PLY file of the C-alpha trace (Angstrom):
ply
format ascii 1.0
element vertex 76
property float x
property float y
property float z
element edge 75
property int vertex1
property int vertex2
end_header
3.29 3.98 24.84
6.61 3.37 23.01
7.52 6.87 21.26
10.61 5.24 19.43
9.67 4.18 15.86
12.25 3.54 13.24
11.94 5.57 10.09
14.01 5.98 7.05
16.26 9.05 6.64
14.63 10.56 3.71
10.98 10.56 4.92
8.81 13.42 3.70
8.47 14.90 7.20
12.19 15.49 7.56
12.28 17.35 3.98
9.08 19.24 4.75
10.23 20.37 8.33
13.81 21.12 7.80
13.53 22.63 4.10
11.08 25.14 5.22
12.19 28.86 4.56
12.37 29.79 8.22
14.65 26.71 8.99
16.79 27.57 6.14
17.24 31.10 7.23
18.28 30.11 10.88
14.90 31.25 12.29
12.16 29.00 14.02
9.74 26.34 13.13
7.11 24.80 15.38
5.03 21.84 15.54
2.32 20.75 18.11
3.22 17.74 20.36
0.27 16.05 18.65
1.50 16.24 15.18
4.99 14.85 16.36
3.52 12.07 18.07
1.32 11.16 15.18
3.95 11.53 12.32
7.03 10.60 13.88
7.26 10.18 17.70
9.18 12.41 19.98
12.18 10.46 20.21
12.93 10.44 16.40
11.73 14.17 16.28
14.42 15.04 18.92
17.19 13.02 17.41
16.61 14.93 14.16
16.63 18.23 15.63
19.89 17.31 17.77
21.72 15.79 14.95
21.38 19.28 13.11
22.93 20.96 15.87
19.44 22.99 16.53
17.91 24.02 19.89
14.51 22.44 20.86
11.92 24.20 23.38
8.76 22.65 24.54
6.10 25.17 25.38
2.61 24.18 26.43
1.43 21.82 23.43
4.24 22.92 20.98
7.73 22.17 20.08
9.43 25.20 18.97
12.74 24.52 17.14
15.58 27.23 16.92
17.16 26.44 13.35
20.69 27.47 14.28
23.37 26.21 16.41
24.39 29.48 18.33
23.80 30.35 21.55
20.16 31.25 22.75
19.18 33.18 25.75
15.52 32.87 27.27
14.80 36.31 28.67
11.68 35.65 30.76
0 1
1 2
2 3
3 4
4 5
5 6
6 7
7 8
8 9
9 10
10 11
11 12
12 13
13 14
14 15
15 16
16 17
17 18
18 19
19 20
20 21
21 22
22 23
23 24
24 25
25 26
26 27
27 28
28 29
29 30
30 31
31 32
32 33
33 34
34 35
35 36
36 37
37 38
38 39
39 40
40 41
41 42
42 43
43 44
44 45
45 46
46 47
47 48
48 49
49 50
50 51
51 52
52 53
53 54
54 55
55 56
56 57
57 58
58 59
59 60
60 61
61 62
62 63
63 64
64 65
65 66
66 67
67 68
68 69
69 70
70 71
71 72
72 73
73 74
74 75
């Protein structure tokens, strides 16, 4: 399955995800792997997170985006 799909830069999912109050305040947003696969594809999602300088964590069936570019430390 090819997860790379071409998308326009002004797609609604980008605005919806990264304009969320938590994303603007440097907190976290999360999306299920199924949502990412269905709506945009993992490669595209990771590209958008990376270009913003955010951190991406995968846990179980979720992606967690830490919406700031500062250091993070996973304690346990």
